[in-house]
C-alpha positions in Angstrom: 124.4 125.5 147.9 122.7 123.7 150.7 119.9 121.3 149.8 117.3 123.5 151.4 118.5 126.6 149.7 116.0 128.6 147.6 116.3 128.2 143.9 116.2 131.3 141.6 113.6 131.4 138.9 114.5 132.8 135.4 111.7 133.7 133.1 111.5 133.5 129.3 108.3 133.8 127.3 106.1 133.1 130.3 108.0 129.9 131.1 109.6 129.6 134.5 113.0 127.9 134.8 114.6 126.9 138.1 118.2 126.3 138.9 120.5 126.0 141.9 123.4 128.1 140.5 123.8 131.0 138.2 125.7 128.9 135.7 122.9 126.3 135.6 120.3 129.0 135.3 122.3 130.6 132.4 122.6 127.2 130.6 118.8 126.6 131.0 118.0 130.1 129.8 120.2 129.6 126.7 118.5 126.3 126.0 115.1 127.8 126.3 116.0 130.7 124.1 117.3 128.3 121.5 114.1 126.3 121.7 112.1 129.5 121.3 114.1 130.4 118.2 113.4 126.9 116.8 109.7 127.1 117.6 109.8 124.2 120.0 109.5 126.0 123.3 106.2 125.0 125.0 104.8 127.6 127.3 101.2 126.4 127.5 99.4 124.9 130.5 100.6 121.5 131.6 98.0 118.8 130.9 98.0 115.1 130.2 97.3 113.4 127.0 93.9 112.3 128.3 92.9 115.8 129.4 93.9 117.2 126.0 92.1 114.6 123.9 89.0 114.8 126.1 88.9 118.6 125.4 89.8 118.2 121.8 86.9 115.7 121.2 84.4 118.1 122.9 85.6 121.4 121.5 86.8 120.5 118.0 85.5 117.1 116.9 82.0 117.1 118.3 80.9 120.5 116.8 82.7 120.1 113.5 82.2 116.4 112.5 79.3 114.1 112.0 78.1 112.3 115.2 79.3 108.9 114.0 82.8 110.3 113.4 82.8 111.8 116.9 81.7 108.4 118.4 84.3 106.5 116.4 87.1 108.9 117.6 85.9 108.8 121.2 85.7 105.0 121.2 89.1 104.4 119.7 90.8 106.9 122.0 89.0 105.6 125.1 89.7 101.9 124.4 93.1 102.0 122.8 95.1 105.2 123.1 94.2 106.7 126.5 94.7 103.6 128.6 98.4 103.5 127.5 99.2 107.2 126.9 96.6 109.1 128.9 98.8 109.7 132.0 101.7 111.1 130.1 102.2 114.9 130.0 101.2 116.2 126.6 104.4 118.2 126.3 106.5 115.1 127.1 104.8 112.8 124.5 107.5 111.4 122.2 107.5 109.4 118.9 108.7 106.4 121.0 105.5 106.5 123.0 103.5 106.2 119.7 105.7 103.5 118.3 105.3 101.5 121.5 101.5 102.0 121.3 101.4 100.7 117.7 103.6 97.7 118.6 101.5 96.8 121.6 98.2 97.1 119.6 99.7 95.0 116.8 100.7 92.3 119.4 97.2 92.5 120.9 95.8 91.5 117.6 94.6 94.8 116.1 94.9 95.0 112.3 97.4 97.3 110.7 94.4 99.2 109.2 92.9 99.8 112.7 96.3 100.9 114.1 96.7 103.3 111.1 93.3 104.8 112.1 94.5 105.2 115.7 97.6 106.9 114.4 95.6 109.2 112.1 93.3 110.3 115.0 96.3 111.0 117.3 97.9 112.9 114.4 94.8 115.1 113.9 94.5 115.8 117.6 98.2 116.7 118.0 97.9 118.9 114.9 95.3 120.9 116.9 97.6 121.0 120.0 100.3 122.4 117.8 98.0 125.1 116.6 97.0 125.9 120.2 100.6 126.2 121.2 100.4 123.3 123.7 103.2 121.3 122.0 106.3 122.3 120.1 105.9 119.6 117.4 103.5 117.0 116.2 105.2 113.8 117.4 102.8 111.7 115.3 104.6 113.0 112.2 107.8 111.5 113.5 106.4 108.1 114.4 105.8 105.5 111.6 102.4 104.0 111.3 102.4 100.3 110.5 102.3 99.6 106.8 98.9 98.5 105.5 98.9 94.9 104.2 98.2 94.7 100.5 95.6 92.2 99.5 96.2 89.9 96.6 93.9 90.8 93.7 91.5 88.1 92.8 90.8 87.6 89.1 87.2 87.0 88.1 86.8 83.8 86.1 84.9 84.2 82.9 
């Protein structure tokens, strides 16, 4: 086909797939049907990580959590998560992105406890995205949070 030729769309579960040839379209359709069977086909609106977490904070966290919890989540997302992951498409977020975030925050001097809190907030948000059908899986479950450092117990002298 010529480079300016029109591509044919194939639809499945309100997801549009484009291909230059029938064979390519058939292969993409088979892959999409397989993903649909596995429950990993994402057909929701395309949005960035920043757009999703902004809506999640306002629509889920703010009305259902204490004000201080909302403020803490918002601050941690705004200062640490969104500058690094905010531009990524929510559907294209991978466990590698989260591992890289954890490693960069550890290198920047954040404690493993704080990084674990960031990981937990992202996990909660992505759990909601999964419920809403915006992602096919919660990638935070596949990324390892840094282990918490154990403190040495101190014995009281008697």
